[in-house]
C-alpha positions in Angstrom: 126.4 121.7 122.7 126.6 125.2 121.2 126.8 126.4 117.7 128.9 129.5 117.0 126.9 132.2 115.2 129.7 134.8 114.8 133.3 135.5 115.5 134.9 138.9 115.3 138.7 138.5 115.1 140.1 141.9 116.0 143.7 143.0 116.5 143.2 143.5 120.3 140.2 141.3 121.1 138.3 138.3 119.8 134.5 138.4 120.3 132.1 135.5 119.8 128.4 134.7 119.9 127.0 131.2 120.2 123.5 129.6 120.7 123.1 126.5 122.8 120.9 123.6 122.1 118.1 125.0 124.3 118.2 128.4 122.6 120.3 130.4 125.1 122.6 132.9 123.5 126.1 133.0 124.9 128.7 135.7 124.2 132.3 136.2 125.2 135.4 138.3 124.5 139.1 137.8 125.3 142.2 139.9 124.6 144.2 138.6 121.7 147.0 139.6 119.4 146.6 138.9 115.7 150.2 137.9 115.1 151.5 136.5 111.8 151.7 132.7 112.1 155.1 131.1 111.7 154.9 127.9 109.6 154.7 124.9 111.8 153.9 126.8 115.0 152.8 124.3 117.6 153.2 123.8 121.4 153.2 120.1 121.0 156.4 118.1 120.9 158.5 120.7 122.7 157.4 120.1 126.3 154.6 122.6 126.2 151.0 121.8 126.5 148.7 122.4 123.5 148.3 126.2 122.8 144.8 127.7 123.0 145.0 129.4 119.6 143.5 129.2 116.2 145.0 130.2 112.9 142.9 132.5 110.8 143.6 132.8 107.1 143.1 136.3 105.6 144.0 136.4 101.9 147.6 135.2 101.6 148.4 135.6 105.4 147.8 133.4 108.4 147.2 135.0 111.8 147.4 133.3 115.2 144.7 134.4 117.6 143.6 133.1 121.0 144.4 133.3 124.7 148.0 131.9 124.2 148.8 134.0 121.1 
């Protein structure tokens, strides 16, 4: 199991750093778009598989980030 130490949600990329149970540091980056989230956005229930996204709240706005954004 890994614990996330930091996440940098940028407009073009998301970067992350985590540490595993044995002390190994892991890092990664993937391209992403910080698009405004539509209310009720979900891939479930419409024939699509679950989207690999998260919604990040910044002030009064919600942004969708992730591989499927």
